[in-house]
N, C-alpha and C positions, 0 to 999 in steps of 0.2 A: 891283335883282334878287334875287332868294333861289335861288340854282344855279339859274340863265338861268329863274328864274318870275319875273314884275314883282310890287310891291308891290299893284296894284290885284288883280293875278289873284288875289293871296292873300286878300286882304278878302273879295274877289266869294265867294270857298271857305267861305271864315267866314260869309259872310250867307245863302247859302245851306242847310249844313250846318245853322244854326240856324232857318233858316224850315221847312227838312222835320223836326224834331226838334220846334218848335212846332207844329207840325199835327200829324203825330203824338199828340204827349201830350193834344190835345185831342183826335182822337179818341178816344181810349181814353176819356176823362169821357165823349166822347158815348156811347162803346158802355153802358159801367158805368153811365149815366142812363137807360138805355134808347132813348135818341134814335138811334142807327145801329141795328135791329133785326136785320143780314145778318150771318155772321162777318167778324170783323176779323182780318185779316193783319196787324202795320205792319212797318219796315222799320225798328223805333225801337231804337237799337245799330248797325245797322247802315248809317248815310247817307255813310259812308264812301267806301264804293264806289260809289252812285249818283253822289254829288256827282264824287267826283274823275276815274270815267272819264268821265261826260258829256260833264266842262268840253275836252276831247280832241277832240269834236266840233263839227263846222260847221251850221247850220241846218239847213241842207237833208241831212246825215244820216241815217239809219234808227236809232230804237232801239226791242228789243222787250222790252219789262221784263219782270220777273217777275210772282209773282202777292203777291209784297211790293212792289210798283212805287207805289206811294207818293212816295217819292223822286226816282225816276228822270221822275215825271211829272212833278210841282213845276219838278225841274231845267229842263226841258226846253221844258215849256211854259207857265211864268211865272204871271200872277195868274190870267187867264183860268182856263185850267187849275185853277189850284187852285181855285179858285169850281164849277168843271164836277168835279173832285174828291169835293167835300162834297156836294155835290148829288144825286151819286150816293150817297155814304153814307147822305144820307137819304131815298134813292128817287123822288125829281123829276123833272120834265121834263125839267129842264135839265140832268140829270147827263150826264157822257158817252158814257154807254149809255141816256139816256130815263130812269133811275132800274130798268132793268132787269138790271142788273147786278152788285151792289153791291162792294163793297171787290176783289172778284176781277178784274173785267172793264173794266180803268181804260186808255182812251188816247185817242188825238188822232189822227187820219186827216190831218187841215189840218197840225199839228204832226207829221206824220212818228214820230209816236208809234204802234207796232202794239198795239194794245187787248191784254192780257194774259190766261191763261186756269188757272183750277184744276187741268185735268188735267195732271198732270206730265211735262214733257220735251215737251208735243205743238208747242209754237213755234220747237223748236229746226230741222227743218227749214221751217218759215215766216221763218226767220231766212237758211236757205239758198237758199228762192226768191228771196228781193231778193237777196241777194249774185249769182243770177246775172243776175234783169236788170237790174242797175249794170253787172253784165259786160257783155252783149249791146246794153245801150245808150251804151256807151263810156262811162260817165261817170266821176269821178273820187271820188263817193261813197260809202258804207261803212253797213254794218251793223253795228249793236251790241248782241247779246242777251243775257240777264244771267237766270240760272237759278240754283237751291240745289245743293250736295252729292249730294242724293239724287238729280235729273234725270241723273246722272254714267253710274247704273247701267240707264239706261235705255235702250233698245234704239236711239232715235231720237239722243240723246247721240252715239255711235258710227258711225250711219251719216250724220248729219251732218256732224261734222268729218272724215269718209273723202272728202265727196262735196266740201265745200271745200274740203281738201286736194285732191285730184284733177282741180281744176274752176280751182284759183285763187284762189277767191273772194275780197272785199275784208269779209271774216265776223269780227268778234271775239268771240271767245265768252268770257261774262266767269263764273267762276262763283263766287259769293256761300256760300263752304263756311262755314255754321255751325254748324257741329262736328254736326247730326241733320239728318235724315229722319223731319221729327213727333217721334216718340222715338225708331227707330232711329240710337244714336253712327257716325258715320262711319269710328270705328277698326275698329266689327264688317262694314261692310258693304265697308269699301273696304283689300285687301289692300297699295296701294303707301302710301308715308308721305306723297305729295306728289301732290295730283291731277291736280297739272299735269303730272305724266309721266306722263301717257296723253296726251299729245299727241307721245311719242315715236313710236304705233303710226301714227302718219299724217304724223309726218315734218314736223309744224311748229314751230314755234316756244312753249315752255311756260315760264309764269312764275308762282314765287308770290309773294306778296306780305302784309304787312300790312294787312290789310282795314277796321282801326281807323285808318290811316294816309293822311290823303286826301291830301296831297302826294305818298306813295308809289305810289299808284293814280293818281294822276294821268300822273306819269313813264310807269309801264308804260304804262299805255295810250295817252300819244301815242306812243311808240315804234309801239306793236300800232298805230297810225292810220296813220303817218308809213308806213311798212310798204305796208301795205292799199294803200294812196293811190299807191305805188309799184307797183298792181299784181304784188305778193310772196306777194302771200295770205294765209292766215287764221294768228289766236296766237288761244291758249287763256293766258284769266290767270286764278290760283287764288288769291282776297282770300279770309284768315282772319279770320273778322268770329264775329260770338255775338249771337241775338236775343235782348231784354231781356226781351220778352215770352215767350219760349218758343214754340214753335206759332202761335198766337191767344192773341187778349185770354183774360185768364183758365185758363188751359193752369198747372195747381198745379205744374208739372215734378216729379214722384214720379220720371222718371227720371233724374234730373240728381245726379250726384253731390255730397254735402255742400258747401258752398263755391266750387262751382264759378263761381255769377251772381256770386257777391262779386269777385271775380276780375276776372272779365272785368268790371265794373261800372266795377276801377280803374284800365282802359285807355278807358272809355269816347271815342268818337271827337270827342264835340264839344269834352268836356274838355280832353285830349290836344292839341288843333290851336289851342285858348284860348289853352293856359299855352304853346306854338309861339308864336304871334304877338306877347304880352305881353313873351314873354323876351329877343323876337328887337328889340323895337320897334316893332315893328309897325301892334298897337293898344292904345293905351290905356283907361283906364276912360270916359273919356268920348265914345271913341267905339266903346265896346264896346256902353256902355248906349243909345246912339244905333239902332244896329243891332240889338239884342235888342229894343227896345218897338216899332220900326217893323215885327220880323218877326211880331210878338203882334196887331199892328193887323192887318196883311192878313191874317193869321189869319182873324181875327172880323170882318174885310168878308167875306172868303167863307162864312164860317157864318153870317155876317145873310142873304148873296143863298142861299145853300142855304133856309134857312132863309122864304123869306118866295117861295118858287118855288114852280110848281104842283105838286100832288101828281101821281101816276098816277092815271087813273082804270082803276076795274073794269072801264068796259064796252073798255076800251084792252087788256084783258089779254096778250089774245093778237097784238093789234098786233106788228106785222115775226117773227115765228114764223111765219107760214105766208105766199109769192106771192100779190100780188093787182094788182088794176091800178091801186091805189093806188102802191104801190112805186114 
């Protein structure tokens, strides 16, 4: 046990970090080679947030990923969802939105992964609705929603925290503060030093953690989830992190100060955690190589599945847009 966290869980967190990182790197390659035609927003550099937070959940809990939802989808959905994600990237019928949603709209209702959206802040009320459903059904489930720092300046953020607070709903609000809302630095758009301080207005707990430390994220999320299950209401968790690719793949980053990217790369969550496991004796070179290679195989299998899946037919372009007798 490491601070009440088992070795098995520690290694599971590592495997999920590597799997998410491997998939995101492959997606960037596919985007640059022209295989992915839609815009691609990755969670590269932010994987510890999704991995650590989701590790605190049960299988029947709900999650609402952000528009950088690759990691959360992979962690919650397993290899089936990994295949569906890649099929969606390539615009195939077997994708999680049947090839019509691209990287912005990943999800899986069967696995209680609510589909993400590219409209900033729009999913926050959805999470509150899920939380209300949980309360009315008297279930011990929780709903965890992920969003960026830019969403905290939307009215939906404040309305959602307010309702979740006064109704005492089991919702965990996870802010992935990657320092920018597209090109707007968070220091210029938010007056408080920590976004978590905004919880004070709604009388709920607010905590800021190192979003590149998967164990710190896990511990904060576990506390918030346990609180929610005890019907003590919502929590706001701010995870300070950084998007290695910028807003999207190909972002020239002309707005970022010189040296900023290099500074954050030194805090890389995967390398940071790998070193921790090696230094603590939980991960040797042989085991690390085994996990790394296994993750590469799983991603390659997902890519192969996507490439061999059927294309969306041109005549079906408007399918699911209008309500018909077929739906």
